[in-house]
N, C-alpha and C positions, 0 to 999 in steps of 0.2 A: 323350440327352445334349444339353446346350445347346451349340450350335456358333456360331462367329463368322461373320458374314456376309462379312466381308472381313478378311484378316490385317492386323495392324498392321505398318506399315513400320518396320523397325529398321535403323539404321546404326551399326555399331561402328567406332570410330576406331582406326586402327593406324598407328604410326610406328616407326622403328627402335628407339626406347626401350621399346616396348610389351612386356609380359610375355606370352609365347605361351600359357601355361596359362590365364590369365584371358581372353585373347582368344578362344581356341577353346573353352574351357569354357563361357563365356557363350553363344557361338554354338550349340554343340551342345545345351545344355539348352533354350534358347528354341525351337530348331527341333524338339525332341522333344516339346514341349508339345502335347497333344492327340492324340498318336499312340503314344508308346512304351508307356505304361501299357495302352492299349487293345490293343496288339499282345501284350503279356505275358499279359493275361487273356482273350485271344480275344474282345474286344468287337467287335461288328459295326460300330459307328459310331466315327469318328475325326474330328478337326478339325485345321485348320491355323490356329493363332492368330497366328503371326508369320512375316513374310517378312524374313529376316535377311541383310544384306549387309555387307561390309567396305568402309570408305571410307578413303582416304588422300590425301596431297598430290598423288600421281601414281598412275596406274593400273598403272604398271610394277611387276613383282614385286620384292620385296626380302626381307631377313632381319631379324627383330626379335630380342629378347633371346635369348641362348644359340644364335644362329644358326638359329632356327626360321623356315622359309619362310612368306612372306605373299604372297598374290595378291589384291590389291584388286579388288573388283567395280566400283568407281566412284571417281572422283576428285572433290575439292571443286571443281575448275574446271568440272565439269559441273553445279554447283549442284543436287545431288540434294536432294529433299525427304524428310522422314521424320516419323513420329509420335513416334519414340523415338530419341534419340542416346545412345550409351553410350561413355564414356571409361574404358577398363579400366586396370589397374595399369601403371605405368611402372617401368623399372629406373633409378632415380635415387638418388643418395646423399643423406644427411641434410642436406647443404648445397647440393645442386643446385637450380636453378630453371630456368624456361623463358623467361626474359626475352629477347625478340628472336627466339625460335625460332618457326617455322611461322606467320608472320603471316597467310597466306591461310587456313590452317586455323582460326585464332582468329576471323577475320572470318566464316567460314562457320558456325562454332558459334553465334556471336552472332545472325547473321541467321536461322539455322534456329530458334533459340529464339523470336526475334521473330515468326516465321511460325507459331508454335503448337506446336512440338515440345517434348516433355518431355526434359530433359537429366539423365542419370545418370552419376555417376562412382564408380569402385571404387578403394579404396586410394589410391595416389599419383596416380591419374587426376584427383583433385581439384586437383592442382597445375596441370594443364593447364586445368582449369575456372577456377581462380583467375586464371590468366594472361589469360583472356578478359575479366575484370572483372565477370562475371555474379555472382560471390560477394561483391562489395564490399558491406559493410553487412549481410551475411547470416551466419547460423550455418552451420557446415559441419564435417565431420570428414574424417579420412584415417587412415592408419596412425599410431599414437601416436608413432612415431619421427620424424615430420615436424613436430611442434608447434613446435619452435624455428625451423624454416624458415619456417613461416607467420608466426610472430611477427616475423621480420626482413624477409622478402621480400614478404609479403602481409598487412601489418598491418591492412588494412581488413576482413579476413575474421575473423569471430568464431569462432575455432577451438575445437572441443570434442574432446578426446582420448578421452572415455569412451564415447559411444554407438556402436552398430553401424550405425545409419542416422540421418541428420539431414535434415529437410525444411527447405530454405533459404527457401522462400516459402510463404505460406498456401495457395496453390493446388496445392502439391506438384509444381510443374513443374520444379523443380531439386532433386535428391536426391543426397546424397553418402553413401558407405558407408566403413566403417573399414578394418581391416587386410586383409592379403593375401587370405584366403579369404572376405572379406565379400562378394565377388561372388556367393557362394551366397545370402546374405540378399537381395541386390539382385535376383537372378534370381527368387527366390520372391515377392518384393514385386511385381515387374513382371508375373509370371504371374497372381498374385491380382488385380491391378488391371486388367489389360488382357484377361485371359481370365476366370477366376473362381477363388475361393478353393479350391474342390474340386480343380481341376486343379493348383494350386500344391501342395496336400497330396499328390497322386498323384506329382508330380515329386519331391518331397522323399523319398518312400518308394522310388522307383525308384533315385535317385542317392544315397541315404543322406545327403541334405543336412540339416544341422543349423542351426536358427535360433539365432543367438548372442544370446539374450536377456540374458545376463550382461554384454553390452557388451565393451569392450576393457580395462577396468581389470585384470581378472585376468591378462591377457597382457602388460601393460606392465611393463618394468623401471623401478624407481623411482630407480635410480642410474645416471646417464649422465655420461660424461666431457665436460667443457666446457673448451675451450682458453682459457687466459688466461696472463698473465705475472706474476701476483702470487705471488712465491716463498713468502711467509708463508702465504697461503691454500692453496697447493699442498702445503706441508708439513703443514698442518692436515688436509687431506683424506686424505693418505696415512697420517697417524698415526691418524685416526679409523677408517679402513678396517681397521686392525690391532687397535684397542682399543675398538671400539663397544660390546661387552657390559659394559664396566666401569661400575660404578655412578656413578662421578664422571668419566666420559669427557669431558663437556662442560667442566667446570671445569679438568680437567687439560689439555685442548686449549688453553684460554685461557692458562693458566699457561705452557705450553710456547711459545706464540707470543711472549711477552715484551712484548705490547702490551695496552692496556686492553680489557676485554671489549666495550665499546660500539664501539670502533674495529675490533676483529676482526670483529664481527658485521656492521658496515657494509661492510667490505672483502670479506667472504665473500659477501654478497648481491650486491655489484656485480660480482664476478668470476665467480660461478657461476650467478647467477639464483635461487639457493635460500637460504633462511635457514639459519643454522648448526644450529638445532634440527631443522629439517625434514630436513637432510642426515643427521644422526645417526639420526633415526627411520626414514628410508628405508633406511639401512644395516641397521638391526635387523630391519625387516620383510622385507627381501630375504633375510636369514639365516633367518628363520622360514619363508619360502616354500621355501627350499632344504631345510630339515629336514622340512617337510611332504611335499615331493615324493619324498624319498629314504628315509624311515624310518618307523617305527611308534611313535615316542616319544609319550608323553602330551602333551597340549596345555600343561599347566602346566610340564612340563619344557622344552618348546620355548620357551615364554615366557621362562623364566629363562635359558636358553642364549642367547637373543637380546638379553638385557639388561633384562628387565622382571620386577620383583618382584611386581607386581600382575597376576594372570592376567586379571581382568575388564577392566582398562584395556587390556591387550594385545589382547583379543578385539575391543573396540570400535575401537581404532586400526587393527587389521588389516582390519576390515570397511570402515572409512572409506577406507583406502588402496587396497584391492584390489577392493572391491565385493562380496566374499564373506566369510563367516565362515571361520575356519580349517578347520573340518570340511568345509565345502563346497569349499574350495580343494583340500584333500587328495583328495576324491572326484573332482574334475575332472582333476587332474594326475598322481596316482599311476599310473593306467593307462598314461600316456605314458612315465613313467620306467621302468615295468616292461616295456614292449614289447620292449626289446632284450635282455632276459634270456633265457637258454636254460635250459629245464627240465632 
């Protein structure tokens, strides 16, 4: 077996907002690379590809998300060096940011990158990365639920909600990963890159890790509540939520508003960030997703129930909005819906 001459130095950042599952999951998987598969199959040779430590603002023990204990190995005040720095998921709301928090940590992340380290973030860890300024002018991803936060708080970041991994720089020294379990993809990428692809495959088999090649679109909700004070638009939203399958839903919504169609469309876009037609289409696609997840109805029936008389148009739109065709979506999510049923 090909062995690493020297383990790569990995520092995983932990703060009180850190999600313990991502922190310790990543630590465990990287530490197991080179030895867990070999133990399971009684291979004689093993390797240590990564030396993984936890870094924080202080070396003192603390609790992170859900009260999970963390004992940092090193503090940023000690100026530790690393080949790899990982910023795991944070427990942050969709409007939370990190402006002004952890200035010493932000400085250390920037200086470590300048010294040659590769920086990785998983899920909302990219919010911490964005706070450092290293993502300014770069493409990046995070959980799809944070796209509005990036738009308002980190407008210099070219946010992409669809991919599972995004390489911010041509040399791939800054990489962001998407939703909550995207740390699986990130771990496999790191192992393939810094150990070898064969070891990444072995780790995937041991831990049953799945590469999310479909990206985040299938998992994203297309309809999100946006706070605003336009009573006419709010009434329009609520009415469409009840009548979206209607053939003339759009025109009826305009008539109900009592204002000109052009005016309603302009106010709707300003208040919600979405066009009126996109909002209607998203309501219909969300209904189709629900029907695909929970029943066995034919696709043409689902199309009609969601408000589409042309099944071929429905299939094309569904693929464009979710990244999967309806049959692929059903195969992906039906097992999840069925998991709670008792035989």
